[in-house]
N, C-alpha and C positions, 0 to 999 in steps of 0.2 A: 504494500500500500504506500502510495506517495501522496503527500500533502503539499499543495502549493498555496502560499498566502497570496491571494489575488489583490487584497487590500488590507491595510492594518490601521487605517485612520478612523477618527471619529466622524460625526455626522457632517462636518464641514470640510473634512479632509485636511491635509497638511501639504503645502502651505495654505493658509486661509486667504481669502480675497482681501487685498489691500493691507495685509499685516506686515509690519516691518521688524518683527522680533527676530532674534538670532536664529531661531529654529526655522521660521518661514523663509528667511533669507539664506539658509544654509545651502552649500553646494554639494553636500553629501547626499547621494541618491537614497540612502537609508532614512533620510529625513523627509522624503517625498512620499506621502501616504495617501493612496486612494481609499475609498470607503470600504469597510471591513467585509471580507468574503474569503472563502477558501474553495479550492478544487480538490477533490479526492479521486485519485485514480486507483481503482481496486478491481482485481479479477477481470480485467479487460473492459470495465465500465468506467464512465466518467460522471461523477456527481458534483454538483455545485451547491454550496450553502449560501443563500441570499444573492439577489441580483440588484445591487444598488445602482445609483446614478452612473457609476463608472463601468458597468457590466460590459458594454461593447469594447471599451478600451482594454479591459482586463482580458477578455477573450482573445483579442488580437495580440496583445503583448505576450500571452502565454501560448499562442499558436494552438488554441483548443479547437479540435476538428470535429468533435461530437459531444453530445450532451444526452446522457441517459436518464438523468433525474435532476430536478431543481427543488431544493428543500429550503423552506423558510423558517427562520427563527421567530419572527414577529412582523408586525405590519408597519413599522415606522418607515418613513419615506427613504431614508438612507439604506434600507435593506430590500426595498421592493421596486424602486423607481425605474430600474432598467429592464424590467421583465419583457417589454415590447420586443427587445432585440433577440429573444429566443426564436423569432421567425426565421432568422438565418439558418438555424439548425433544422427547422421544419423543411426548408427548401432542400437541404442536403439529405435528410433522412426520409423525406416523403411521408412523415407521420407526425402526430401530435407529440409534444413533450410531456412527460409525466411530471406533474407538480405535486409536491407533498406539503400540506399546510393544514393548520387547525381551521375550524369553521370561522373563527374570528378573523383570521388572516384572509381566508377566502372572501369574506364579506368586504374587506378593505380592497382586495384586488378587483373585485367586481365593481366597486365604486371608482377606483382609480383608472381602470382600464375597461370602462363600460362598453366601449365599441367592440371589444372582443366577444362580449356575451349578448349583444343585441340580436334581435330577431333577424335584422338584415345583416348578412355577413359580407362585409366589404372585402373585395379581393386583396389578398396579401396580408391580412391580419394574422397575428400569432395564433397557432392552434395548440391547445393544451388539454390535458385530462387532469382534473382534480382528484387527488387521493387524500381523503380526510384522515388526519392523524390527531393523536392526543397524548398526554403525558403518561397515560396508564397502560399503553400497549406498544410493544416493539413494532418497528417498521421492517418489512422485508422487501427489498428491491432486487428481484432476480437472484435470490439466494444470499444477498448481503444483508446481514442483520444489524439494525441500528436501534439503539436504546435512547428514547427521548428523556431529557432531564429538565424538569421545570424549575426555573429560577424566577426571581422577581426583579423587574426593572422599575424601581419605586413600587407602584401598585399594579403594573402591567405584567401579566404572565408572559414569559419568553421561554422558548425551548432551546436548550443546548442538546448536543448529540454525542453519543459514544459509539464508536465502531472498533471492536476488538479492544486493543489497549490504548486507543486514542480518544480523547474527549475534547470537545470544542464548546466553549461557553463565551458568549458575548452579551453585552448590555445587561449586566446583572449587578445588584448590590446586596442581594440576600439569597441564600440557598438553605432550605430547611433540611432537617436531619435525614428524612427519607430519601431525598435526592442526593445528599452528600454520599449516602451509601452506594448510589449508582456510580459515583465517580471513583470510589476507592478501588485501588488495585490498578488504576490506569498507569501506564508507563510514560505517557505523554499527555500533558494538559495545556490547552490554550485557554487563556482567561483574560477578560478585559481589565485594563489598568489605565484609566483615563488621565490622571494627573496626580500631584501630591496632595492638593487641597481636597477637603471633603466635598462630596457631590451627592445630590439627592437621589440619583438613580444609577450610579456607576461605582464600582470598586475603585478606591485610590490605589496607587502603586503599593503602598504599605499594607493595605488590606489584602490585596491580591497575593503579595509575598507570604503573608501570614497564613492564608488559606492553603497555598501550595505546600508550605512547611507542615501545617497541621495534617494534611493528607499524605505527606511523605512521598510525593511523586518525584521521580528522579529527573524528569525533563519538563520544565514549565516554560511556556512562551507567552508573552504578553502582547495583546492586540487592542484594537479600538482606542488608539493613543491620540491624545491631543497635542497641540504645540506647547501647551502649558507644562507638559511633563519634562521637557528639556531635550537637549541634543542627544541623538541616538547613542553615539560613542561614549559620551560622558555618563549617561545613565547606565549603560551596560556595565561600565567599570565598577559601579557600586553594588551591583546585584549579587546575591549569594550564589554559591556554586550550584549549577544545575538550573539556574534561572537566566532567561535572556529576553530582550525585546525582539519580537518578530519584526520583519520588515517586508515590504512588497517584493514579490518574486522569490522569497525564500522557499526552498523545497526541503522537506524532510522525508526520509524513507523509513518506514516502520516494518 
């Protein structure tokens, strides 16, 4: 299984529009962050978690040639806005894309992309098949078993996902004991770490480190990073052993 970080930035990305801070002005490619998303290549299949505003750019940069499943964590715009661009894969595969989402996320997608679901089907619109998921049942995508993990993004339920020894969680600031149990034993954990200062709906870097240490996971990667966290190289230097900031286009093999 290979994981590609398609994007590791927060909702506005890094750099922010019109920002002159040292992170936004950095020339280091690791300080350039598209909106958070990952691609999972496993058993000859290609799965993507979330299609934010940068989806098209991410697919082109990663030279992604097929899409077997699109899985959503939640309905915020920075995680769904690029879904229209799945139509490129429709043209290639000659079939609808399998989309996995809760009923709440499906309702949001129907609102945001109403033309896809209208009675009049305009030529060239994306074709998809909804697969309804929830936090209580595992997902099976052509033999690939995925465990949903429910976390809270302030008061909004968000799904993280575990595949084998890999767990991906973004947009969280609380995980209850039952869902912590689903994470335990992972060898690789991706966790959101927005900034140093407290935030109403995201883990801070310090909170994310503490959770990774509590779970005793050997390889922890941080994502959904804002420009307020600091320069990539400087922050990476202060992290404990086994912890690192993810960056766009990073690939890990499990």
